[in-house]
N, C-alpha and C positions, 0 to 999 in steps of 0.2 A: 441466469441472465437477467439483466435489469430491463424493465420496460417503461417507456415514458408515458406520462399522462400529459395531455396538451391542455392549454388554457381554454376556458369556455369560449373565448372569441374565435378559436380555431377548430371548434368541434362540429363543423358542418359535416353532414353525412357524405361519405365518399364512395359508397358502394350501391347506390341506387335504392336504398331503403328509405321508406317514408317514416321518418322518426316522429313526425307530427301526429301520426295515428298509431296509438299503441296496438301491439299485437295481442292475441288472446292471452299470451303469457303475461304481458305487461298489464292487462286490464284487471288482474286479480287484486290490485291494490285496494284495500277496503275504502269504501266511500266516505267513512267517517274521518279519514285523514284530512288535514287542512289542505286547501288547494295548492299552496306553495310546494307541498311534498311532491306533487306530480312533476313540476318543473325541475326540482332538484333530482328526482329520480331519472328524468330524461337526460340531464347533464351527465350523470354517472353512466347511463347506458351508452351515450355517445362517446364517452371516454374509452369504453371497451370496444366500440365499433371502429375507432381509429386503429386499434391493434388487430382487429379482424379484417385483414387486408382482402380476404376472399369473399367477405360478406356472407359467411355461412351461419352466423349466429353463435358460433362456438370458437373458443380459443384454447390453446394448449394449457394444461394445468400449471406448467412451470411459468408460463407467461402471466397467468392469473395471479399466482402467488408472488411473482415479481412486482406486480402492481401493488398488492397489499403490503409488500415489504417496504416499498417507497412511501406509501401513505400511512401505514400503521406498523412500524418496525417491531412492535411487541407481539403481533399476531403470529401464532405458530400453527403449522399444518395440523398437528394432532388435535387442536382445539376445534377445528372446523370440518376436517375430512369426513368423519362418520355422519355428521348432521347433513352436510351438503350432498353426500351420496344418497341418504334417505330422502332428501327433498327433491331428488332428480336433477340437482344442479351439476353434479359430476357424473359423467357417463363415458366409459371407455377411454379414460385418460384425458378427456376434454371437459371444458366448463361451458355450460349454456348460460351466458352472462345475463341475458334478460331474465331467466329464471332466478339467477342469483340476486338480481336487483329486486325482483318481486319478493323473494324470501327476506331480503334485507329490510324491506319496507313493511313486512307483515309484523304486527306487534300484538301484545296481549290485548284482546278486544275489551271494550268498555262493557259495563254491566248491562247497558241498555240493549245490546244485541241479543237476538233470539238464539236459541240453541241451533236452529237450522242455519242461521247465518254464520255462527261460530263453526259449525261442522263443515261449511263450505270453504273455510279459510285454510291456508297451509299450516301444518303443525309448527310449533315453535319449541325447539329443544335447547336453545341458548338464550340466556337472559337478555331482555331489551337493553340493559346497560352495556352489555358486550357488543350488541349490534350497534348501539349508539356510538361506541368508540370507533368501530369500523367506518360508520357513516361519516363521523366528524373528520376522521383522517382522510377519507376520499374527498370530501368537500374541500378540506384545506388544501390538498394537493391540486385540486382543480383551480381553486382561487389563485394559487401561486404557480400556475402552470409554467411560467417561464423558468421556475426554479428546477423543474424536472423534465422539461421538454428535451427531445433529442437534439444534441448539439448540431449546429449548422454544418460543421466539418463532417460529421458522420452522415448527416442527411445527404449531402452532396456526393460523398463517396459511395453511399448505398445506391443512389440513383445511377451513378456512373457505372458501378459494377453490374447492376441489373441491365443497363442498356448494352454493355459490352457482351454480356451473355446472350442477350436477345439477338444482337446484330451479328456477332462474330462466332458465337458458340463458346463452350466452356474451356476449350483447349487453346484458344488463340493467345499469343503472348500478351496482347493488350488486356485480355480478360483476366489472366492470371495476375498481372501487375495490379489491376484495379481491385481484385479480391484481396490481395495482400495489403494494399494501401488501406482498404476498409478494415481489415484485421488489425493493422497497426494503430488505426484510430481507436478501435475498441479497446486495445491494450492501453493506449495513452489515457483513456477515460476510465480505466479500472474495470472494464467489462470483460474479464478474462475468459469466462465460459463462452461467450459469443465469439471472442477472438480465436479461441482454440478450435471451436467448431468450424469456423470459416477457413482457418488455416488447413484443417484436415480435409475439408472439401477441395480446396485448391491443390493440396498434395495429391489427392486421388486423381484429379484431372491431369495433373502433371505426370503422374506415373502412367496413366492410360496413354498419354501422348508419347512417352518414352517407349512404351511397348509397341505402339503403332509404328513409330519411326525406327525402332531398333537401336537408338543411341541417345545419349544424354544431350539435352538441349540447354543452352545457357538460360533461357527463360524459365526452365522448370526448377531451377535451384532456389529461387527466392522463397517459395512456400516453405521449404525446409527451414531456412533461416528465420522466417517469421514465426513459425511454430516454436522453434527453439527459444526465441525471445519471450514468447508467452509463457512457456513452461518455466523458464528461468525466473521470471517475475512472480510466478506462482509458487516458487520455492521448490520446484521439482527438478533439482539440479542434476541428478544422474541422467534422467531422460533428456534434459536440455543439453548436457555435455555431449551425449551420443549424437544428437542431431547437429550440434555445432561442428563436431568432428566430421560428420558425414558431409555437411555443406562445404567445409574447408577442403576436404580431400577431393570432392567433385569439382570444385572451382579450380583447384590446382591442376587437375587433370584436363579440364576443358579449356581454360584460358591461360594457364601457366601460373607458377607460384608467385611471380612478381607483378601480376596484373593488379590494379587497384582494388578490384572486387575481391581477389584472393587475400590481399592484405587486410581488407576490412573484415573478412571472415576470420582471419587469424586474431584480430583485435576482439571480435565478438566472443571467440572461444576464451580468450584471456579474461574477458568480462565475466563469463560464467565461472571460471576458476576463482576469480576475485569474490564473486557473490557467495560461493560455497566455502570461502575461508581459506583457500589454497593460495595465500598471498605471495609466497616466494615464486611459485610457478607462474602466477599471473604477472608478476613484475618482469620475470625473464622474457615472457612472451611479448609483453608490451614493449620492452626495450628493443627486442629484435625487430618487431614490426615498425616501431618508430624510426629506427635507423634506416630501414629500406624505404619508408615513405618519404623521409627527408631527402634521401639520395635521389629518388625517382620523381617525386612530386614537388619537393621544396617544403620548407618548414612552415610556410604560410598557407599551405593547402588545407582545406577543411578537415580532411581525413587525418592529417598530421596533427592539427590542433586538437581534434577529439582524442586521439591516442595520448597526446601530451597531458591532457586533462585527466584521463583515466590513470595514467602512470603516477601523476601527482597524488591522486586519491589513494592508490595502493601504498605509496610511500608514507602518506599520512596515517593510514591504518596500521602500518608497521612501526609507527612512532618516529620516523625519520623526517621530522618536520622541517629541518633546515634544508634538506634536499628537496622536499616537496615545494617549498615556497617559491624558488625561482621558476619552476615549471608552472605553478599556478598563476604567477604573475605574467608569465609569457602568454599563457592561454587567455587570460583576461584582457591583456593589452592587444593581442592580435584580433580577438573577437570584436573588441570595441572599434579597432581601426578599420576592420573590413565590413562590419555590419552596423556600427553605431550602438551606443550603450542601450538604446531603447529596444533593440532586437531581443527576442526571448533567449536566443543562444548566448548573446553577450551578457544579458542579465544573469543567466545561469552561471557563467564563468565568474562574474563578479561576486555572486553569492558564495561560490565555492571558496574564493580567495578570502572573503570576509569571515567565513566559518573557520578557515585554517588559521587566520590571524587571531581569532578569538581563542582557539585551542592553544595557540602559542603564548597566550596571556597578554597579547598586545590589544587590549580592549578598546582604547580610544581610537586607534587606527581602524580596527574592525568596525566600530560604530560609525565612524566617518564614511567609510566605504559603503556600509549598508544604507545609510541615509541618502547618499548620492545615488545609489542604485534605485531606491524607492522613488526618489524625485524623477529619475529618468523614466522609470516605468509609468509613473502617472502622466508625465508629459507625452509619452508615446501612446497613452490611452489604454494601457493594459489593465487599469484598475477596475474596469467594468466587469469583464467576464473571462479573463484569461487565466488558465491554471497556473502559469508561471508567477502570477502575482501572489499566490499563496506562499510560495517559497520566499519571495522577497520580503513579505511581511514577517514571516517566521524568523528569518535570519536577522532582521533588525531587532525583533523582540528578544531573540537569544542574546544579542549584544547588550541590549539594555538590562536584561535580567542579570547577566554576568557581572555587571558593574557593582552589584551589591547594594546600591542605594535604594531607599524607599521610593524616591521619584522614578528611578529606573524601573523598578518592579511594577509600579503603577502604570507607566507607559507600556511596558511589555504586556501587561494584561489587556490593555486596550487593543494593542496590535494583534495579540493572539485571538481575541474575540472577533476582531474585524476579519481575520483570516478564516475563522470558523463560519462567519456569515457568508463570506465569499465562496467558501467550499460548498456550503449548502445551496447557494444560488447557482453554482455551476454543476455540481454532481448530485444534488439532492441530499436528503438527511441521512442517507446511509453511504455516502461517498467514501471511497477508500482513503482519501487524504484527510478526512476528519479524524482518523485514528491517530495520526502523528500530531496533529494540532492539539487534540485533547490530551495526549500524553505530555506535551510541552506545557500546556496550561496546568496540568496536574503537578508537574515539577515546580512550577511557580507557586502553587498553593502550598506545597511542602516547604518551600523556602520561607513562607510567611506563617507557617504553623497551622495552616487551615487544612488539617489532615483529613477530616471527614469529607471535605469537599474534594480533596485530591483522591480519596478512596473511591468516591462516586464517579469521578472522571475516568480513573483507571479501569473501573469495572465496566463502564459503558464502552470504553475503547476496546477492552478485551472481547466483549460481546460482538461488537462490529467486526473485529479482526477474525473471530471464529467464523462468522457468517461469510465474510468476503474471501478468506484465504484457507480456512481449515485450522484444525487444532494444532498442527505441528509446523505451521509456517513461521519464519523468523519474526514477522510482525506480531503474530499472536503470542509467541514466546516472550518477546520483549514486554508486551502488556502484562503477561502473567508475572514476570519478574518485578515490574513496577508495583503491581498490586501486592505482591509478597513483601516488598520493602516497606510500603506504607502500613501494611497490616502489622508488621513487626513494630513500627513506630507507635502504632495505636495500642500495643500490648496484646494483640490478637495472635499470640505466638503459635498456637496449634494450626490456625489457618495459614499463617506465614510459612510454617514448615511444610504443610501439605502443598502449597502453591510452589514453594521452592523446589521440592522434590519432583513435582509435576513438570516444571520447566526443565529441570536437569535431565530427567528421563527422556523427555521429548527431544531435547538437543542431542543427547547421546544417540538416539535413533536416527535423527536427521543428519547430524554433522559428524558423529564419531566422538570419541572421548578426548581427542587431542585438539579439537577446534577451539580457538580463543573464546568464542561465545560460550561453549560448553564449560570451559575452565572458569569463566567469570561466574557462571551459575554455581559451580563447585565452591568457589570462594565465598559467594554470598550465603550459601547454605551453611558453610563452615562458620561464618560469622554469626549466623543465627543460633547455631548450637553453642557457640561461646557465650552468647547472651543468655542462653538457658542454663549455663553452668555445666554443659556436657562436654568438657574439655577433651576427654578421651575420644569421643566420637568426632569432634571437630578437627583434631590434629591431622589425621591422614588426609582430610579434605583440603585443609589450608596448605599442607605441604604439596599435595598434588597440584593445586592451583598455581602455587609459586613456581614449582619446577616446570610445569607444562607451559605456562605463559612465558617464562624466561627462554625456554627452548624455542617457542614459536615466534617470539617478538623481539628477543634480545634483552640483555640485562638492564638497559636504561629506559625501556619503554615505560610510560606512566602507569600502565596497568600492572607491570611487573613490580615497580616500586611500591605501589599500593599493596599488592599481594605479599611482598616481602615484609612490609610493616605489620600486616595482619598476622603473619606467621610468627614474627618476632614478638608481637603482643601476647599471643597465646603461650609462647615459651616462657615469657615473664610470669604470666598468670599461673603457670605450672611449676614455678620455682626454679626455672632454668635460665637465670639471667645471663650467665656467661655465654650460653649458646645464642641467646638473642643478640647480645652485643657483638658476638663474632659474626653472626649473620648480617647485621646491619653494617658492621665495619668493613667486612671483606666483600660484600656484594655478591656472595655466592650461596648456593643452596646447601642446606644442612646435610644433604645426602653425600656430599663430597664430590659431586660432579663439577667440573670446571664450568664457569659461566660461558654462555654463548656470546659471540661477538655482537656487541650492540652498536647502534649508530651514534656517531658523534653529535648529531644534531638534535637528539631528544631533549625535550625541555624538562626541567625539574618540576615537581609538583609539591604542594604543601603537604605536611603530614596529614594522613587521613584517619589515624586512630584505629581502634580495633574493629570498627564497623564502617568501612568506606562504602560509597555508592559508586560503583563503576558504571560506565556506559553499558547498555544492555548487549549491544553487539557492534562490532566495528562498522563504521559508515561504509556504505557501498555506493560508489558513484554510478551514474547511469551507463549503460552500454552505449557504444557509438550508434548514431550521432549523439552529441551531448544534449542533455535535457535538463530542465530545472532540477535543482537539488531536491532529493526526496525529503518529505517532511516527516517521514516515519522513523527517522533515526532515533535510537535511544540516547537520551541525554542524562548526565549525572544528576542525582538529586542532591 
């Protein structure tokens, strides 16, 4: 869980502690330090006191390392644990933060000190330069406190939740609703561990209430849905699907299958299926839900608009762009009509449409819409600290980059860097949205041949994704695939192969062998082996990718067209030109299976050659209600 450091202006003591008079632990700072060190040390102590809500002088070890992760992203547990235990800083799973500050400010003594004075000082088993990096990071985080302070939305909902628990008890409907609202805020801000813990607390309270009353209550169903949302965002799709299914069945039993909340639960389940790559099932469920919502609520109802948006995103992921376009236009139009273009939901719908138009190759139209969206966001005042602005900036940058001109790429870089600065201002230097923006900026560097810069960006993004989501999360796997691609371009073929195999093995574990994202990794690994001259090893991979993607997405999907060209290129290199011509001419796989039915609206793509760069994974739109376009989508290099 991430913990905020407040700005120095907000660091008044809130727990009755007299921070002006150092405790005996604080007083061990050597007298030879400059006087300014005492004030700096007090600032750091006060930062930890804000976290210590009970005023005990101790904080949990995970909260302590969360502070260090924000201030000093490179600091690892193993580098500190043993020393801090020996120094008495860590005891019984808690950190005595005043003792930590004293240790931090203890440095190698000058030669003028006597042996008795040296013996009275704490031992130093870590170099002063390492301590200095921790100190510098903490001081920087304090000076930029507004960049990592707890968001106002979370602060308000936290206070509301605590007040409800105090006044009404943990089982009251209002309390459960407030706890779930706070968990939803944590999820929106990327604090998934805290969101999960809070959801599980509210679920336990709801289950206790059900046991007490002997029947399911409508207000006890929301914690299940909230937890399912968190698990889905964390990439734990099997667990999430089970909870979505449980929430749906319970709502259908309690309020009926056509109640608006039951229809929303159905759409949530469809969103989980979409996120896990089961696009056909998701489309069917979205269509069924949308039909009932339009009949019962009308096509202008917010729930129907959200489902329409998600159905459009599934169709786009399946390559049926012509079918997706009218749905995306309807969503954008209705959102602007009802909310105004400056509203975050309307901006999100406009971003979705601009991205779709770019995918369809209508770059000028996409750029015009993206510029209009950015102007509306700035007029509405979203540019200061609203997360939706990150998506708006990235969508316009994508449109500028796709134009292919030097001026467009230059403007795109300015926009991406502005998005990075905004991300850091809102979420801190390890915010989850930084991953997607860094990947996009890395793609731009690849476009311009700045491969080493791209390699650095991809590697940083991979490290952040592993920290935030874990090694097997789709976000992490996309970063690994990006790094593998640029490693291949840099001639680091052994590293590229190792990364490619790592991504493939993880995707097979997480998604199965037939998932489109898995098959894209199969294709990319096959291309790498072709580049290494290992045609025999590459052939089964490229054939598997082509056949599997065609079966999953239809024969006219851009991914399928690219995989087909890759397989045909290998056949030519193997001296089997007739097979290659047959494959490209007939549009069917070499194994003799008939092609699956493709969508008429798929757009042609230019030839990609023997080493294409496919998107890392199909874009996944947010679950209902609609939210700003995720900036972590893989983009082609």
